[in-house]
C-alpha positions in Angstrom: 0.0 0.0 0.0 1.0 3.6 -0.6 -0.3 7.0 0.3 -1.5 9.5 -2.2 -3.5 12.8 -2.5 -6.6 12.9 -4.6 -6.0 15.5 -7.2 -9.1 15.0 -9.3 -11.9 12.9 -10.6 -12.3 11.2 -13.9 -15.4 10.6 -16.1 -15.7 8.6 -19.2 -18.6 8.2 -21.6 -17.1 5.0 -22.9 -15.3 2.6 -20.6 -14.6 -1.0 -19.9 -17.7 -2.8 -18.5 -15.8 -3.6 -15.2 -15.7 0.2 -14.5 -19.5 0.8 -14.8 -20.8 2.3 -11.6 -17.4 3.0 -10.0 -16.2 6.4 -9.1 -12.8 7.1 -10.6 -10.2 9.3 -9.0 -6.9 10.6 -10.0 -4.2 10.0 -7.3 -0.9 11.6 -6.9 1.3 9.1 -5.1 3.4 10.6 -2.3 6.8 9.7 -1.0 7.8 9.5 2.7 8.1 13.4 2.9 4.6 13.9 1.3 6.2 15.1 -1.9 4.8 13.9 -5.3 6.3 10.5 -6.3 5.8 9.0 -9.7 3.1 10.0 -12.2 -0.5 10.4 -11.2 -2.6 7.2 -11.3 -6.2 6.4 -12.0 -8.0 4.3 -9.3 -11.5 3.1 -8.4 -12.8 4.6 -5.2 -15.4 2.7 -3.3 -15.1 5.1 -0.3 -16.0 8.5 -1.7 -12.7 10.4 -1.3 -12.8 14.1 -2.1 -10.3 16.2 -3.9 -7.4 17.0 -1.6 -8.0 14.0 0.7 -5.0 11.9 1.6 -5.7 8.2 1.0 -3.9 4.9 0.9 -4.3 2.7 -2.1 -3.3 -0.7 -3.4 -2.4 -2.3 -6.7 -3.8 -5.7 -5.6 -5.3 -7.0 -8.8 -7.0 -9.9 -7.1 -9.0 -7.5 -5.0 -10.0 -5.4 -8.0 -11.0 -8.5 -9.9 -13.2 -9.6 -7.0 -15.0 -6.3 -6.4 -15.5 -5.5 -10.1 -16.5 -9.1 -10.9 -14.2 -9.1 -14.0 -11.0 -11.0 -14.4 -9.9 -8.7 -17.2 -10.5 -5.3 -15.6 -8.0 -2.8 -16.9 -7.9 -0.8 -13.7 -4.8 -1.4 -11.5 -5.4 0.7 -8.4 -8.0 1.0 -5.7 -8.5 3.4 -2.8 -8.5 1.4 0.4 -8.8 4.1 3.1 -9.1 7.8 3.7 -6.5 9.2 6.2 -8.0 11.2 9.0 -5.0 13.5 9.2 -2.4 14.6 6.7 0.8 12.6 7.4 3.8 14.7 8.7 6.9 14.6 6.6 9.8 12.6 8.0 12.6 14.7 9.4 15.9 14.6 7.5 18.7 12.9 9.3 21.8 14.9 10.3 25.1 13.9 8.7 
């Protein structure tokens, strides 16, 4: 699992059948210091996270296949929880 910030929502008029009825969010993965890490990712969101929320997400494809009911779902990520508080950055170690 990894933490991320919700930076937007996605809508699609044409999408894979496994995504029908799912809210899609755009996540910005964060590193240990809450800085952007990697490229933004698209995820299904069964919890209703809002823009700006800090969440944790997973790339567990077995879970996604189970909840969507499709073995060939193209989505890779799923929101698993909404963090109550924004995580504090780790302090840099002194040399």
